[in-house]
KESE-266612 format. One record per residue (C-alpha): x, y, z; residue in three letters. Coordinates in Angstrom, 2 decimals, m for minus. Example, Ala and Ser with C-alpha at 12.3 -4.5 7.8 and 13.67 -1.06 7.14 Angstrom:
KESE-266612
    east   north      up res
   12.30   m4.50    7.80 ALA
   13.67   m1.06    7.14 SER
END
This chain:
KESE-266612
    east   north      up res
  m19.17   m3.93  m16.68 MET
  m16.56   m6.53  m17.75 LYS
  m14.07   m3.84  m15.61 GLN
  m15.91   m4.36  m12.55 ILE
  m14.35   m8.13  m11.92 MET
  m10.99   m6.78  m13.48 THR
  m10.92   m4.07  m10.90 GLY
  m11.83   m6.42   m8.12 MET
   m9.30   m8.88   m8.97 ALA
   m6.63   m5.81   m9.68 LEU
   m7.51   m4.33   m5.91 LEU
   m7.10   m7.22   m3.15 ALA
   m7.33    9.79   m0.77 SER
   m7.70   11.48    1.36 MET
   m6.87   14.65   m0.77 ASN
   m4.75   16.88    1.59 CYS
   m7.25   19.63    0.73 LEU
  m10.67   17.08    0.12 ALA
  m13.83   16.73    2.23 GLN
  m14.08   14.19    5.27 ASP
  m17.52   13.46    3.74 LYS
  m18.24   11.95    0.15 LEU
  m22.20   13.13   m0.54 GLU
  m24.04   10.68   m3.48 ILE
  m26.54   12.09   m5.09 ASN
  m28.11    9.32   m8.28 ALA
  m31.12    8.92  m10.64 ARG
  m31.47    6.34  m12.36 ILE
  m34.62    4.96  m14.50 ASP
  m35.76    1.41  m13.37 GLY
  m34.17    0.95  m10.25 LEU
  m36.03   m1.23   m7.38 PRO
  m37.98    0.58   m5.35 GLU
  m36.30   m0.43   m1.72 GLY
  m33.32   m2.13   m2.87 GLU
  m29.86   m1.77   m1.23 LYS
  m27.09   m0.30   m2.86 VAL
  m23.64   m1.12   m1.02 TYR
  m20.55    0.87   m1.66 PHE
  m17.47   m1.55   m1.23 TRP
  m13.91   m1.19   m0.74 ARG
  m11.82   m3.47   m1.41 PRO
   m8.94   m2.89    0.36 LEU
   m9.98   m2.81    4.29 GLY
  m13.02   m4.90    3.13 SER
  m14.99   m1.61    4.56 LYS
  m19.19   m1.69    3.33 THR
  m21.41    0.84    3.48 ASP
  m25.28    1.24    1.94 SER
  m28.24    2.78    1.60 VAL
  m31.84    1.89   m0.10 TYR
  m33.28    2.84   m3.26 VAL
  m35.67    5.56   m3.03 LYS
  m38.04    7.25   m5.87 ASN
  m36.09    5.90   m8.57 GLY
  m32.44    6.98   m6.94 GLY
  m30.21    7.13   m3.60 PHE
  m28.43    9.47   m1.47 THR
  m25.97    8.62    0.45 ALA
  m22.83   10.29    2.79 THR
  m19.95    8.19    3.18 LEU
  m16.99    9.00    5.75 ASP
  m14.04    9.70    3.90 MET
  m11.59   10.52    7.01 LYS
   m9.49    7.53    6.00 GLU
   m8.92    9.38    2.50 GLY
  m10.14    8.31   m1.16 GLY
  m10.04    4.76   m2.64 SER
  m11.74    2.91   m5.19 THR
  m15.27    1.43   m4.43 TYR
  m17.33   m1.34   m6.03 VAL
  m20.83    0.22   m6.01 VAL
  m23.59   m2.16   m6.88 PHE
  m27.59   m2.49   m6.26 VAL
  m28.75   m6.01   m4.34 GLY
  m26.78   m9.03   m3.21 ASN
  m27.67  m10.81   m5.65 GLY
  m24.27  m11.15   m7.69 GLY
  m24.80  m10.06  m11.04 ASP
  m22.55   m8.04  m12.37 GLU
  m24.46   m5.91  m14.39 SER
  m26.04   m4.54  m11.27 HIS
  m22.59   m2.89  m10.10 GLY
  m19.63   m0.44  m11.33 THR
  m16.38    0.83   m9.70 PHE
  m15.17    4.19   m9.61 LEU
  m12.41    5.73   m7.65 TYR
  m14.56    8.30   m4.06 LEU
  m13.03   10.25   m1.91 GLU
  m14.34   13.65    0.51 GLY
  m16.95   15.73   m1.90 GLY
  m19.19   15.60   m4.14 LYS
  m20.41   13.00   m6.21 LEU
  m24.12   12.95   m9.11 ASN
  m24.37    9.84  m10.95 ILE
  m27.79   10.31  m14.03 LYS
  m28.81    7.95  m16.02 GLY
  m31.67    5.69  m17.74 LYS
  m30.83    2.62  m17.11 GLY
  m30.39   m0.14  m17.18 PRO
  m28.50    0.23  m13.72 TYR
  m25.37    2.31  m14.00 PHE
  m25.13    1.50  m17.98 LYS
  m24.01    4.80  m20.21 ASP
  m24.63    6.72  m16.57 ALA
  m23.24   10.43  m16.38 GLU
  m21.19   11.42  m13.39 TYR
  m19.97   14.60  m12.59 THR
  m19.32   16.60   m9.29 GLY
  m16.31   17.25   m7.56 SER
  m12.69   16.96   m9.29 LYS
  m11.65   13.72   m8.42 PHE
  m14.72   12.90  m10.68 VAL
  m13.22   13.82  m13.77 GLN
   m9.96   12.63  m12.86 ASP
  m11.29    8.82  m12.27 TRP
  m13.15    9.46  m15.88 LYS
   m9.66   10.91  m17.33 MET
   m8.25    7.39  m16.16 ILE
  m10.69    5.64  m17.63 GLU
  m10.74    7.03  m20.75 GLN
   m6.53    6.94  m21.29 ASP
   m5.92    3.53  m19.05 VAL
   m8.66    1.49  m18.53 LEU
  m10.61    1.72  m21.93 LYS
   m7.36    1.16  m24.02 LYS
   m6.69   m2.62  m25.03 ASP
   m5.01   m3.97  m22.31 LEU
   m5.71   m7.95  m23.10 LYS
   m7.60   m8.54  m19.96 GLU
   m9.91  m11.01  m21.61 ASP
   m6.37  m12.97  m22.43 GLU
   m5.10  m12.48  m18.91 LEU
   m8.50  m13.75  m17.43 THR
   m8.06  m16.71  m19.66 LYS
   m4.61  m17.48  m18.65 LEU
   m5.37  m17.21  m15.07 GLU
   m7.54  m19.54  m15.25 ALA
   m5.52  m22.01  m17.07 GLU
   m2.59  m21.25  m14.30 MET
   m4.98  m21.94  m11.31 ASN
   m5.45  m25.48  m13.30 THR
   m2.13  m25.82  m13.94 ALA
   m1.71  m25.32  m10.19 THR
   m4.43  m27.23   m8.88 GLN
   m3.39  m30.26  m11.03 VAL
    0.37  m29.73  m10.18 GLY
    1.51  m29.11  m13.83 ASP
    4.83  m27.19  m12.66 HIS
    6.03  m26.61  m16.62 ASP
    2.72  m25.65  m17.57 ALA
    2.53  m23.18  m14.60 LEU
    5.86  m21.79  m16.01 GLN
    4.85  m21.03  m19.28 GLU
    1.48  m19.36  m18.52 LEU
    3.22  m17.58  m16.10 SER
    5.57  m15.81  m18.55 ALA
    3.31  m15.44  m20.87 LYS
    0.96  m13.55  m18.52 ALA
    4.05  m11.47  m17.43 ALA
    4.50  m10.34  m21.13 GLU
    1.58   m9.29  m21.20 LEU
    0.96   m7.30  m18.08 LYS
    4.60   m5.32  m19.10 LYS
    2.09   m3.14  m21.42 ASP
    0.19   m2.63  m18.71 GLN
    2.81   m1.24  m16.67 ILE
    4.41    0.96  m18.75 LYS
    0.70    2.72  m19.63 LEU
   m0.07    2.59  m15.98 ALA
    3.11    3.92  m15.06 MET
    3.48    6.59  m17.60 ASP
    0.56    8.11  m16.53 TRP
    0.84    8.21  m13.13 VAL
    4.57   10.22  m13.96 ASN
    2.42   12.49  m15.80 LYS
   m0.23   13.22  m13.02 HIS
    1.49   13.12   m9.99 PRO
   m0.71   14.52   m7.82 ASP
   m3.81   13.68   m9.13 VAL
   m5.47   11.20   m6.26 SER
   m7.32    8.78   m8.40 ALA
   m4.03    7.31   m9.67 ALA
   m3.59    5.51   m6.31 SER
   m6.05    2.90   m8.25 TYR
   m3.13    2.65  m10.94 LEU
   m0.59    1.99   m8.18 MET
   m2.86   m0.18   m6.63 ASN
   m4.19   m2.03   m9.71 ALA
   m1.17   m2.10  m11.93 TYR
    2.18   m1.05  m10.51 LEU
    1.89   m3.04   m6.82 GLY
    3.71   m5.92   m7.85 ASN
    6.87   m3.58   m8.67 LEU
    9.72   m5.07   m6.90 PRO
   10.15   m3.30   m3.42 LYS
   12.79   m0.32   m4.79 GLN
   11.31    0.23   m7.42 GLU
    7.99    1.07   m5.82 PHE
    9.03    3.02   m3.09 MET
   10.88    4.88   m5.58 ALA
    7.33    5.93   m7.31 MET
    5.69    6.98   m4.31 VAL
    8.44    9.57   m3.23 ASP
    7.74   10.95   m6.42 LYS
    4.05   11.32   m5.97 LEU
    1.90   14.61   m4.72 GLY
    0.44   14.86   m1.37 PRO
   m2.69   14.25   m3.04 ASN
   m1.86   10.61   m4.09 VAL
    0.41   10.04   m1.06 LYS
   m2.78   10.99    1.72 ASN
   m5.64    8.34   m0.21 THR
   m6.50    5.49    1.80 PHE
   m5.39    3.38   m0.72 THR
   m1.52    4.32   m1.05 ILE
   m1.35    4.48    2.87 LYS
   m3.01    0.74    2.90 TYR
   m0.24   m0.24    0.52 MET
    2.39    1.35    2.35 MET
    1.72   m0.56    5.24 GLU
    1.61   m3.70    3.64 GLN
    5.23   m2.46    2.30 ARG
    6.81   m0.99    5.40 THR
    4.96   m2.97    8.59 GLY
    3.88    0.07   10.31 VAL
    0.75    1.46   10.28 SER
   m0.23    4.26    8.37 ALA
   m0.73    6.87   11.10 ASP
    2.47    7.07   11.45 PHE
    3.53    7.99    8.46 MET
    3.06   11.56    9.74 THR
    5.91   11.28   11.94 ARG
    8.13   11.95    9.32 VAL
   10.06   14.84   10.12 GLY
    9.28   14.69   13.62 LYS
   11.14   13.51   16.65 ALA
   11.58    9.74   16.99 ALA
   10.20    8.23   20.21 PRO
   11.84    7.15   22.69 ALA
   13.78    3.94   22.87 VAL
   15.40    2.04   25.84 GLU
   15.43   m1.57   25.76 VAL
   18.50   m4.09   26.80 LYS
   20.68   m5.15   24.36 ASP
   22.68   m8.73   23.86 ASN
   24.89   m7.92   26.98 THR
   21.88   m6.93   29.37 GLY
   22.88   m3.21   28.71 LYS
   20.30   m0.16   28.50 THR
   20.39    1.53   25.40 VAL
   18.55    4.90   23.91 THR
   19.11    6.71   21.25 LEU
   21.06    8.75   23.00 ASN
   24.05    6.70   22.55 ASN
   23.76    7.63   19.04 PHE
   23.52   11.41   19.06 LYS
   25.00   12.94   16.24 GLY
   24.36    9.81   13.82 LYS
   22.15    8.67   10.91 VAL
   20.65    5.52   12.52 VAL
   18.96    2.78   11.11 LEU
   15.87    1.49   12.93 LEU
   15.72   m2.47   12.00 ASP
   13.15   m4.60   13.32 PHE
   13.45   m8.15   13.17 TRP
   13.31  m11.33   13.91 ALA
   15.42  m14.72   13.85 SER
   12.06  m16.62   11.97 TRP
   11.79  m14.19    9.73 CYS
   13.06  m15.45    6.74 LYS
   13.30  m11.55    4.87 PRO
   14.63  m10.07    7.42 CYS
   17.44  m12.86    7.41 ARG
   17.81  m12.28    4.01 GLU
   18.11   m8.83    4.29 GLN
   20.83   m9.15    6.64 ASN
   24.08   m9.92    4.30 PRO
   23.06   m6.04    2.45 HIS
   22.78   m4.38    5.37 LEU
   26.36   m5.81    6.36 ILE
   27.80   m4.28    3.66 LYS
   26.28   m1.02    3.66 VAL
   27.29   m0.72    7.76 TYR
   30.89   m1.22    7.09 GLU
   30.78    1.67    4.35 LYS
   29.16    4.15    5.88 TYR
   29.72    3.44    9.78 LYS
   33.37    5.49    9.86 ALA
   31.29    8.64    8.67 LYS
   28.78    8.77   11.05 GLY
   26.15    6.00   10.32 PHE
   24.94    3.11   12.48 GLU
   22.03    0.31   12.74 ILE
   20.21   m0.50   15.53 LEU
   18.49   m3.73   15.15 SER
   15.32   m4.21   17.49 VAL
   14.21   m8.10   17.68 SER
   10.26   m9.14   18.28 LEU
   12.25  m12.61   19.34 ASP
   10.77  m14.25   22.23 GLU
   13.42  m16.69   22.67 ASP
   16.43  m15.25   23.61 LYS
   18.41  m18.16   22.69 ASP
   16.98  m18.33   19.09 LYS
   17.68  m14.70   18.64 TRP
   21.77  m14.69   19.79 LEU
   21.98  m17.75   17.80 LYS
   21.02  m15.62   15.19 ALA
   23.22  m13.00   15.74 ILE
   25.86  m14.89   15.68 ALA
   24.92  m17.06   12.47 GLU
   24.79  m13.53   10.57 ASP
   27.58  m12.12   11.92 LYS
   25.91   m8.85   12.70 LEU
   27.93   m6.73   14.64 THR
   26.59   m3.36   14.94 TRP
   23.90   m2.78   18.27 THR
   21.49   m5.51   18.89 GLN
   18.63   m4.94   21.56 VAL
   15.35   m7.25   21.84 VAL
   12.01   m6.24   23.07 GLY
   10.46   m7.01   26.13 ASP
    6.98   m8.80   24.95 LYS
    7.89   m9.74   21.06 GLY
    5.13   m7.54   19.03 GLY
    4.09   m6.67   22.27 GLU
    6.87   m4.56   23.11 SER
    6.43   m0.96   24.30 LYS
    9.21   m0.36   21.33 ILE
    7.32   m2.21   18.91 ALA
    3.83    0.23   19.99 LYS
    5.77    3.02   20.16 ASP
    6.86    2.60   16.70 TYR
    3.57    1.24   14.93 LYS
    5.23   m1.89   13.59 VAL
    2.73   m4.36   12.90 PHE
    4.86   m6.56   10.25 ALA
    8.57   m7.71    9.85 LEU
   11.36   m6.50    8.29 PRO
   10.22   m3.10    9.01 SER
   13.25   m0.21    8.92 THR
   13.35    3.56   10.16 ILE
   15.95    6.11    9.09 VAL
   16.45    8.95   11.56 ILE
   18.74   11.54   11.54 ASP
   21.43   13.10   13.17 ARG
   19.60   15.62   15.03 GLU
   17.04   12.66   16.25 GLY
   14.68   13.09   13.85 ASN
   12.28   10.30   11.54 ILE
   13.88   10.88    8.39 LEU
   12.61    7.73    6.15 LYS
    9.79    4.97    6.91 ILE
   10.57    1.69    4.99 GLY
   13.82    1.42    2.75 ILE
   15.27   m1.14    1.02 THR
   19.60   m1.58    1.88 PRO
   20.01   m0.63   m1.83 ALA
   17.95    2.49   m0.93 ASP
   19.30    3.27    2.24 LEU
   23.24    3.19    0.53 GLU
   21.65    6.49   m1.96 GLN
   20.19    8.07    0.81 LEU
   23.31    7.77    3.06 LEU
   25.39    9.18    0.37 GLU
   23.27   12.23    0.25 LYS
   22.95   12.57    3.50 THR
   26.80   11.60    5.55 LEU
END
């Protein structure tokens, strides 16, 4: 049960062929009659529940959003021994045990059940120094509270060193099983803090089963600032654009016909956006003569601050602004909810890539132009 809290701390699919529903049938000796059983998905904070009846419980969970890792627990008393955590997706799951609760329970059912067992055996049951990390994290919290920056720096370095083996083990497993949907747990729990460029490169290598899990879609939302349902637009026509530039002129995508365009959503108040601009300048200068353009879309509501940022950052490509900040039509059409957010549109006007770093953009342009 130590792994429950570890999994919960680490967490903060829809298999493309999978069913939309998960049917769970559990028979475990000694479960309290009438007690409530909870199915909690930490990502997105979704909870379902059923009641224990006749020594077990049955449940049908909606899995249209895709698979993810759930904490399953009996009662709301907070006793760790009353729960477990599992990767769940559409299909069937059978649980059989003699108790108490989920101790030594047997899990059978659809393929994802076996895949999760394989992850437990290959990764989660290895010596990942979880106890040491938990102790270090507690000490780091204490150092933060008392303002001991030297101790915090030293403890953080020790924690980073311990996590190296975890990251390598998880990365090796995902690379060997790129289309096992349950691998999405490892992407989130162990690889979620990789630098953006490295994380996005790993996602590119994943198969559709993993990419379509709720876990990966949720993580991609956080990394790209674009809603998960927009991810399906890759390869399809980009939504129409009609906005005013910094001279008052109307700009549409037709202005860039035949060119590869980076649609760059930003704002003057967005620090990561401003930090990214010098790198975009270098890429733009290198590839603009080969047919590359940038269309920066500001979600500023203060025009003066927007124009000042353009001048300060020495941005020379086309600059446009939404009419209502984050509520602008263009932001809604492209499902942008966080900044910075980048979308690459190909020469034919189709979406080529969603969420890209300047370094990855340069590699893409080398192949595309």
